[in-house]
C-alpha positions as YAML, in Angstrom:
chain: A
units: angstrom
residues:
- id: 1
  name: UNK
  ca: [-1.85, 19.12, 4.61]
- id: 2
  name: UNK
  ca: [-0.75, 15.54, 3.64]
- id: 3
  name: UNK
  ca: [1.88, 16.63, 1.99]
- id: 4
  name: UNK
  ca: [3.34, 18.93, 4.28]
- id: 5
  name: UNK
  ca: [2.63, 15.76, 7.31]
- id: 6
  name: UNK
  ca: [4.31, 14.09, 5.43]
- id: 7
  name: UNK
  ca: [7.79, 15.49, 5.18]
- id: 8
  name: UNK
  ca: [7.25, 16.41, 8.28]
- id: 9
  name: UNK
  ca: [7.61, 12.37, 8.85]
- id: 10
  name: UNK
  ca: [4.12, 12.02, 10.25]
- id: 11
  name: UNK
  ca: [2.69, 8.87, 7.92]
- id: 12
  name: UNK
  ca: [-0.58, 8.96, 9.49]
- id: 13
  name: UNK
  ca: [-1.55, 12.43, 9.95]
- id: 14
  name: UNK
  ca: [-1.16, 12.32, 6.04]
- id: 15
  name: UNK
  ca: [-2.96, 9.71, 5.53]
- id: 16
  name: UNK
  ca: [-5.75, 10.75, 7.75]
- id: 17
  name: UNK
  ca: [-5.61, 14.04, 5.44]
- id: 18
  name: UNK
  ca: [-5.76, 11.98, 2.23]
- id: 19
  name: UNK
  ca: [-8.50, 9.99, 3.74]
- id: 20
  name: UNK
  ca: [-10.51, 12.96, 4.53]
- id: 21
  name: UNK
  ca: [-10.07, 14.29, 0.82]
- id: 22
  name: UNK
  ca: [-10.94, 11.22, -0.23]
- id: 23
  name: UNK
  ca: [-14.46, 11.07, 1.35]
- id: 24
  name: UNK
  ca: [-14.57, 14.55, 0.20]
- id: 25
  name: UNK
  ca: [-14.31, 13.99, -3.55]
- id: 26
  name: UNK
  ca: [-16.05, 10.84, -3.08]
- id: 27
  name: UNK
  ca: [-17.01, 10.03, -6.91]
- id: 28
  name: UNK
  ca: [-15.95, 13.21, -8.65]
- id: 29
  name: UNK
  ca: [-12.70, 12.54, -9.03]
- id: 30
  name: UNK
  ca: [-11.64, 9.98, -11.37]
- id: 31
  name: UNK
  ca: [-10.73, 6.82, -10.96]
- id: 32
  name: UNK
  ca: [-6.56, 6.73, -11.60]
- id: 33
  name: UNK
  ca: [-6.84, 10.07, -9.43]
- id: 34
  name: UNK
  ca: [-8.42, 7.94, -6.49]
- id: 35
  name: UNK
  ca: [-6.05, 4.67, -7.32]
- id: 36
  name: UNK
  ca: [-2.99, 6.91, -6.86]
- id: 37
  name: UNK
  ca: [-4.30, 7.92, -3.75]
- id: 38
  name: UNK
  ca: [-5.26, 4.70, -2.28]
- id: 39
  name: UNK
  ca: [-1.66, 3.64, -3.28]
- id: 40
  name: UNK
  ca: [-0.74, 6.93, -1.29]
- id: 41
  name: UNK
  ca: [-2.73, 6.14, 1.69]
- id: 42
  name: UNK
  ca: [-1.56, 2.48, 1.69]
- id: 43
  name: UNK
  ca: [1.92, 3.68, 2.03]
- id: 44
  name: UNK
  ca: [1.31, 5.91, 4.69]
- id: 45
  name: UNK
  ca: [-0.64, 3.82, 6.25]
- id: 46
  name: UNK
  ca: [2.60, 1.13, 6.50]
- id: 47
  name: UNK
  ca: [4.83, 3.95, 7.28]
- id: 48
  name: UNK
  ca: [2.84, 4.63, 10.20]
- id: 49
  name: UNK
  ca: [2.59, 1.10, 11.29]
- id: 50
  name: UNK
  ca: [-0.85, 0.34, 10.54]
- id: 51
  name: UNK
  ca: [-0.93, -2.47, 8.14]
- id: 52
  name: UNK
  ca: [-4.56, -3.10, 8.65]
- id: 53
  name: UNK
  ca: [-5.68, 0.09, 7.08]
- id: 54
  name: UNK
  ca: [-3.35, -0.18, 4.27]
- id: 55
  name: UNK
  ca: [-4.81, -4.03, 3.14]
- id: 56
  name: UNK
  ca: [-8.17, -2.50, 2.98]
- id: 57
  name: UNK
  ca: [-6.40, 0.30, 0.34]
- id: 58
  name: UNK
  ca: [-4.38, -2.21, -1.07]
- id: 59
  name: UNK
  ca: [-7.53, -4.90, -1.53]
- id: 60
  name: UNK
  ca: [-8.94, -1.46, -4.20]
- id: 61
  name: UNK
  ca: [-6.04, -1.32, -6.18]
- id: 62
  name: UNK
  ca: [-5.59, -4.95, -6.44]
- id: 63
  name: UNK
  ca: [-9.12, -4.87, -7.86]
- id: 64
  name: UNK
  ca: [-8.25, -2.42, -10.49]
- id: 65
  name: UNK
  ca: [-4.40, -4.02, -11.36]
- id: 66
  name: UNK
  ca: [-4.45, -7.97, -9.96]
- id: 67
  name: UNK
  ca: [-1.17, -8.34, -12.23]
- id: 68
  name: UNK
  ca: [0.70, -5.43, -10.23]
- id: 69
  name: UNK
  ca: [3.60, -6.76, -8.83]
- id: 70
  name: UNK
  ca: [4.32, -2.96, -6.91]
- id: 71
  name: UNK
  ca: [1.24, -3.53, -5.58]
- id: 72
  name: UNK
  ca: [1.28, -7.22, -4.77]
- id: 73
  name: UNK
  ca: [4.77, -6.38, -2.81]
- id: 74
  name: UNK
  ca: [3.05, -3.61, -0.42]
- id: 75
  name: UNK
  ca: [0.02, -6.65, 0.35]
- id: 76
  name: UNK
  ca: [3.04, -8.41, 1.53]
- id: 77
  name: UNK
  ca: [4.36, -5.60, 3.45]
- id: 78
  name: UNK
  ca: [1.18, -5.11, 4.78]
- id: 79
  name: UNK
  ca: [0.15, -8.86, 6.04]
- id: 80
  name: UNK
  ca: [3.94, -8.76, 7.61]
- id: 81
  name: UNK
  ca: [2.85, -5.82, 9.84]
- id: 82
  name: UNK
  ca: [-0.11, -7.18, 10.51]
- id: 83
  name: UNK
  ca: [0.89, -10.50, 11.96]
- id: 84
  name: UNK
  ca: [0.16, -12.75, 8.73]
- id: 85
  name: UNK
  ca: [3.48, -14.48, 7.38]
- id: 86
  name: UNK
  ca: [2.03, -17.05, 5.80]
- id: 87
  name: UNK
  ca: [-0.85, -14.57, 3.55]
- id: 88
  name: UNK
  ca: [2.86, -12.54, 3.32]
- id: 89
  name: UNK
  ca: [4.62, -14.87, 1.47]
- id: 90
  name: UNK
  ca: [2.00, -15.67, -0.43]
- id: 91
  name: UNK
  ca: [1.86, -12.20, -1.77]
- id: 92
  name: UNK
  ca: [5.32, -11.76, -2.38]
- id: 93
  name: UNK
  ca: [5.82, -14.94, -4.23]
- id: 94
  name: UNK
  ca: [2.76, -13.81, -6.37]
- id: 95
  name: UNK
  ca: [4.55, -10.43, -6.89]
- id: 96
  name: UNK
  ca: [8.22, -11.93, -7.70]
- id: 97
  name: UNK
  ca: [6.51, -14.42, -9.93]
- id: 98
  name: UNK
  ca: [5.76, -11.15, -12.31]
- id: 99
  name: UNK
  ca: [8.67, -9.08, -11.62]
- id: 100
  name: UNK
  ca: [12.39, -11.19, -10.50]
- id: 101
  name: UNK
  ca: [14.11, -8.10, -10.91]
- id: 102
  name: UNK
  ca: [12.07, -5.67, -8.79]
- id: 103
  name: UNK
  ca: [15.25, -4.59, -6.33]
- id: 104
  name: UNK
  ca: [11.95, -3.28, -3.52]
- id: 105
  name: UNK
  ca: [10.92, -6.89, -3.85]
- id: 106
  name: UNK
  ca: [14.41, -8.32, -3.42]
- id: 107
  name: UNK
  ca: [14.75, -6.42, -0.35]
- id: 108
  name: UNK
  ca: [11.54, -7.15, 0.97]
- id: 109
  name: UNK
  ca: [12.04, -11.05, 0.60]
- id: 110
  name: UNK
  ca: [15.14, -11.00, 2.92]
- id: 111
  name: UNK
  ca: [12.84, -9.38, 5.59]
- id: 112
  name: UNK
  ca: [9.97, -12.24, 5.10]
- id: 113
  name: UNK
  ca: [11.69, -15.53, 5.19]
...
């Protein structure tokens, strides 16, 4: 359901399907699968304009991989969407310190100034 909803450009429906799957599987899913799902839920939340939900899932990711530039970039985007420009800038600075050559981070830098 999540894949179909995402393909049809319904990110929040796709996100909700993944949240329900995560609740059903609970701890039966292995950690890498749950982290991958958390990242997808966060991205779908961002695509749907729900930065607050994205931040909840990104916090889980940061606990597992605190020095991941991509995750920090998503945190910056989520904070920006949630009306926290200073938090967005701080997260983006940390991400850029880890990976200055990341094209997505460079694009985000042009947005968050």
